[in-house]
N, C-alpha and C positions, 0 to 999 in steps of 0.2 A: 558482510556477506552478498552473494549475489541469487536470488530466489527467480525461479520462472512463476507466474504468477498468470491465472487463465483471466485476464481483463480486458473484456471488447472495447475496443478501441477503433473500430472499423465503422465507416458511414454505415447507416442501418437503413433509414427512411427517412421523409421529409413531415415525419412526428416527431411530436415532443418527447412523448414516452415510448420507450421501445416495448415492442409486441411479443406477446409468448411468455409474459413472466409471470412465475408463482404470485401468488396474493400478497397484499403489504402484509407487513408485519408490524407490531409496535416500534420496534427499532430503523425501518430503512422508509415506513410512511412520509418522514419528513419531505421526501424528496419532490412531493406534492406541490412544496410550496413555491411561488413564482419567482424566489429570487433563485433557486437551485435550477440551472444551467447544465451540468453534466454530473450522473454519478455513475459508480458502479460498485460491485464489491471486488475487494482485493483481498480476501483473507489467504492467509497462509503459516506456516510453522517457521518458529523462530528458536534458536538457542541463547537465552538470555544468562550463560553462565556466569557474567561479571557478576552480577548482581544477585544470582541464583535465585532467580525469581518464583519458580515451580517451589523449593524446599521454602522459601519465605512464603509461600501462600499458605501451603500444607501447614507449617508448623502455627500458622495463625488462625487459622479454621481449629485446628484441634486445641486451642487454648480458647475458642468461641470470641475470635475477635472482629471476624469476618464471618459473611453467609456465603452460602453456597447451594448447587444445586446438581442434579442429577446431568450429564450431558445431552446437550438440546442441537439440534441442527440450526444455523443459524438463519437459513429461507423457508423453515417450515412453520405452520400456525403452532406447533408446541412453544414456540417462545413466546408466545401472545399468554401461555399460562405457568409461568415462572413458581414453581413451589422450593423454598429453601428447607434444605434438611440437613440434619448433624454430619458430622464425618463417619459417624457410627454406622450410620443409616449407608452411607454414601458406600461403605465399606462392604457392607453385608450384600450389596445389589454386585458392585465390582468384583467382590471373592466369594460370593456365595456364602454357606456355613463352615468356611474353614477356618480353621483357629492357625493362631500364629502369625495376623494380618501382618503386624508390625516389620515382621523379618521379611515379609516378601516385597519389600520397598528396599531399593537400593536407592540411596539418596546422593549416590555418585552419577546414578545414572537417570536420574530422574531430571533432564535438561530441556524436553523439549513441547516447546508452548504452540497450542493454536490460537492464533489471533485472528478473532473475528473483526474486519475492517471494510467500512464502507469510505470510498475518496470520492471527495464530490466537488464541484467549483462554484460557488458562493458569490455574486457580484464579481466574478474577475479574479476572486482567491482560490488557489487550490487547497484544500481543507481534509483532515482527516475524521472520522468518528469509531472509537473501537467501545462497542456494544458490551462486549463479554469476551475473555481468555480462557481457554481451556487447558489445564497440564494435562498431559499425557506421560502414561507409564509404558519403557519398552518391554516387549513381550518376547519371551525367549520359549523356547523346546526343552525338555529334560535333558538334551546332548548340550544346550547352550547354544544353539543355533539362534542369532536374532532372527525375528518374524516383522517386527515394526512397532506401531505407535498405537497404544490403545487410549482414548480419553477416557481421564478418570471424574473429574467434575468440572464445573463451570464455575466462574466467579468474577468478579471485580464488576459488576454489572454497572453502567451507566446510561439511564433511560434519557439524557437529555442530549441531543447529537450535536448542540452549539455552545456547550457546557464551557465555561473558560477555564484552563488550571490555571493552577498558585503559581507561584515566582518560582522559577528552575531550583533557587538553593534552598525551596522547600520541597523538591521532591528528590527521588533516588532515581539518578541514572543508570538506564538496562543496558546501552549502547547502540551502536548505529547499523541501519541495515541499508545495503543497496537492492533494490527489487528490478527486474527486467519487466516491463510492460509492453507485451506483442501487439504490433500497430497492424500487423496484417494476419490475427491469430482470431477468428470471430467463435464467442463463447457468449451465446445469448443469454445462458443464465446468469451471469453475472452484473451483465448492465442493468442501470436501473432507469435510466435518463439520458436524453443526448436532444439538445434544441436544433433543429433542423438540421440534424444529420449529423452534426460535426461530431469528429472526436475531440479525444482531451486535447491535444495539441493544438488542432482547430480554436476549438473554445476558449484557449490563455491566448492564442494569437492577437489579437485586436490590445489586450491588455501591456504585451510587448512593445505592441509600436506605439501606445500612448505612455512608456517610458513607465508603466507602474509595475512591471516585471524587469528583473537586469537580466542582459544575454550577453554571453561572454563567449568569444572563439577556444574552443577547445585546444587548438593548436598552439595559438599565442597567450591564451590566457588574459587575452585583452579584453576588455568592456566594449561592447558596440551599440552605438548609441542610435536609438530609432531613426533618426534621419540620413544614418549611414546604410541602413537598411533596405536592399532591393530584392525583397523576398515575398513571394506567394507560396503559402503551403501547399500547392499542387506542383510538388517537383518531381523528376526522377532520379536528377544527382545533385543536389544543390553543393555547391563548394564557395567557400569563404575566401576571397581575392583580396591581396594588398593592393592598395593605392599608394603611388610613389610621386614625390616631386622629382624636381629635375637633376637633384644631387642624390637620389637615392633613398631619399629617407622617406615612412610610413608616413601616409597624411589619415588614413582610414581604411575601414575593411569595408569589403563590399560582400553580400551574399546574394549569389543568383542562382537560376537553374530554371531549364525550360518548362513550358506548362505541362503536365499529362498526368493527371489526378495525384494523390495524394501519395502513391504508391512507392515514391523515395524511399520514406521514411518509413523504416523499417519497426522500429522501437525505440522505448526512452527507457533510462535508469532512473528512477525515482528514490531519491537518497533521504533518509527520515532517522533522526534521534528520536529514540523512546524513553520515557519516563515514568516512575511508578509514585501514585499519590498515596502513601501509606496511610494516612490520616483518613482519606477517604474510597480508599482500595478503589483506585481506577489507574487504570493504564491511558496515557495519551502520545501520542506520534505528533512530531514536531516537521513538517515539510523545509527540508534544506533547500536541494536543487531538485532540477532534472535535465540529465544529459539527453540530446536527440543523438538517433544514431542515423546513417545513410546506406543506402548500396552504394560502393565502391563503383567508380569506372571499369569496366570492364577489360579496358587496357591495362589494370592494374594486374590482372591476373589472379587477385586474392577476393573470394565471395563472399567473403565475411564483414558483416554491417560495421562503419567508422563512424566514432563519434564525431561531432561536426560541428554541436555546438551545446552550450547548455543555459538555462533558465534559471538565476537563482531568486529566491523568492525574499521579498522584504519582510 
């Protein structure tokens, strides 16, 4: 699924920490560690119907197998004082004194989950941290008109940002998502940290050149070697061009473009695999690859951004 995430990827200033941000919480204060080079909230809603995540969590909560709290906003001080309460208490707050609460939950429509996620780069590696998740219930008028989703409860709390998850065969696969991260839409409320004013792509690029992150041409799907790249992230219209020998065989690919700021890279698409740890009641995201989009040449007539290359994380 392709979702629009409000993640700040623009240059902000030549300071290491973004300005005018909310007070740190117990979940995001780790970004002050010196090894963290870039960080931003990338929270969004997903539908993990493959594993029936919401109903799975609700069923476990009703059996008192897991803990939960009332819904809390991720970037407020309320998350510093989490109080676990039973499902009956959650229902009393959500539904009030109404009776027949069980009949109010249509499990076939209980599909949307708000995922609180912090993306961060630590020593050249793009990582994901899921502090908690929030199942949401659909809201309808008596006429049956759908109004939207309402947060039900918070659960799957993870208080350690760099906790290693178990082997995949011991986890429940939830699905794969493809999220668009805008490179030209400033949303300062989401940015947590940037080193020397670098955006996400600029932070990762030195590690591409060191061959610590694989890079592929989107058009040919051929792997590009660092030595073949003639790329500076300050591009207007980056292009991948084949280099031929005398008989027409492709020798290598070269990425090149004129220098003119980072405006040429409009957005990136982050591909993630999601897992649920049933034993520990935690959610994890594995960053698979990041597809980089650029503006097409004006002569093409099509103003839609085009994918030019992808970074594949090892």
